[in-house]
C-alpha positions in Angstrom: 147.8 -40.9 -97.6 145.1 -40.9 -95.1 142.6 -41.3 -97.9 144.3 -44.3 -99.1 144.2 -45.9 -95.7 140.5 -45.3 -95.2 139.7 -45.9 -98.8 138.1 -42.6 -99.6 139.0 -40.2 -102.3 139.0 -36.4 -101.6 135.9 -35.8 -103.7 133.8 -38.1 -101.5 134.9 -36.2 -98.4 133.9 -32.9 -99.9 130.5 -34.3 -100.8 130.0 -35.6 -97.2 131.0 -32.2 -95.8 128.6 -30.4 -98.1 125.8 -32.8 -97.1 126.5 -32.0 -93.5 126.5 -28.2 -94.1 123.3 -28.5 -96.1 121.6 -30.5 -93.4 122.6 -27.9 -90.8 121.4 -25.0 -93.0 118.1 -26.8 -93.8 117.5 -27.5 -90.1 118.1 -23.9 -89.2 115.7 -22.7 -91.9 113.0 -25.1 -90.8 113.5 -24.2 -87.1 113.2 -20.5 -87.8 110.1 -21.1 -90.0 108.5 -23.1 -87.2 109.3 -20.4 -84.6 107.9 -17.6 -86.9 104.7 -19.7 -87.5 104.4 -20.2 -83.7 104.7 -16.5 -83.1 102.1 -15.8 -85.7 99.7 -18.3 -84.2 100.2 -16.7 -80.8 99.4 -13.2 -82.1 96.4 -14.5 -84.1 94.9 -16.2 -81.0 95.4 -13.1 -78.9 93.7 -11.0 -81.6 90.9 -13.5 -81.9 90.3 -13.4 -78.1 90.2 -9.6 -78.1 87.7 -9.6 -80.9 85.4 -12.0 -79.0 85.7 -9.9 -75.8 84.8 -6.7 -77.8 81.8 -8.6 -79.4 80.5 -9.7 -76.0 80.8 -6.1 -74.6 78.9 -4.8 -77.7 76.1 -7.3 -77.2 75.7 -6.3 -73.6 75.6 -2.6 -74.5 73.0 -3.3 -77.2 70.8 -5.1 -74.6 71.1 -2.2 -72.3 70.1 0.3 -75.0 66.8 -1.6 -75.4 65.8 -0.3 -71.9 65.7 3.3 -72.9 62.6 4.9 -74.4 62.4 5.5 -78.1 60.6 8.8 -78.0 60.8 11.8 -75.6 57.8 12.3 -73.3 57.4 15.7 -74.9 56.6 14.1 -78.2 53.4 12.4 -76.7 49.9 13.7 -77.4 47.9 15.2 -74.6 45.9 12.0 -74.1 49.0 9.8 -74.1 50.6 12.2 -71.6 47.7 12.1 -69.2 47.6 8.3 -69.4 51.3 8.1 -68.7 51.0 10.4 -65.7 48.1 8.3 -64.4 50.2 5.1 -64.8 53.1 6.8 -63.0 50.8 7.4 -60.0 49.0 4.0 -60.1 51.5 1.4 -61.4 50.9 -2.3 -61.3 47.2 -2.1 -62.2 45.2 -4.0 -64.8 44.3 -2.2 -68.0 40.6 -2.3 -67.0 41.3 -0.7 -63.7 43.4 2.0 -65.4 40.6 2.7 -67.9 38.1 3.1 -65.0 40.5 5.6 -63.3 40.9 7.4 -66.6 37.2 7.8 -67.2 36.7 8.9 -63.5 39.3 11.6 -64.1 37.3 12.9 -67.1 38.9 10.9 -70.0 36.9 10.8 -73.2 38.5 7.9 -75.1 36.7 4.7 -75.6 38.2 1.4 -74.3 39.7 0.2 -77.6 41.4 3.6 -78.2 42.7 3.5 -74.7 44.2 0.1 -75.4 45.8 1.4 -78.5 47.3 4.3 -76.5 48.7 1.8 -74.0 50.2 -0.3 -76.8 51.8 2.9 -78.2 53.3 3.8 -74.8 54.6 0.2 -74.5 56.1 0.2 -78.0 57.9 3.5 -77.2 59.1 1.9 -73.9 57.5 4.3 -71.5 55.6 1.4 -69.9 55.7 -2.4 -69.7 52.7 -4.6 -70.2 52.5 -8.1 -68.8 49.7 -10.2 -70.3 48.2 -12.8 -68.1 45.6 -15.4 -69.0 43.2 -17.7 -67.2 42.9 -15.8 -63.9 39.8 -15.1 -62.0 39.2 -12.1 -64.2 40.1 -14.0 -67.4 42.7 -12.6 -69.8 44.1 -9.3 -68.6 47.1 -7.1 -68.9 49.1 -5.6 -66.0 50.6 -2.2 -66.8 53.7 -1.0 -65.1 55.5 2.3 -65.5 59.0 1.8 -66.9 61.1 3.6 -64.3 64.0 5.0 -66.4 66.2 6.8 -63.9 69.6 5.4 -64.9 71.9 7.4 -67.2 73.8 5.7 -70.0 77.1 6.2 -68.1 75.8 4.3 -65.0 75.9 0.9 -66.9 
């Protein structure tokens, strides 16, 4: 009788109830999908940040590796070894001054060969060479001994 008073038939009521249930179920599915997507985004962002942190640390380590010599000092020739020992004793000199000291100590190389030996020592990171131009002496190179006393674990 109630249906007659309201003016609805029983089939319309069932359809309305089913619509209500389907709306609740659909909302629950969408809510759970959104929460799962949110969790996935959170995990992805944390992973991305960790990857960037590792990449930064690797770049810093690679920069520090460049400070170490490429060859061992035992692999040097006798001339290169004597030049390196001389540079250890008299660092921060121009290449011309170093050549004069080298010849005074009995060195037999000509200046151009001496320059090539200096370049080889620089390439193998035993020494550093700073080129200057336009000074009172013209273009010159200041040679410094690369003081490698740190161990890899100290970085």
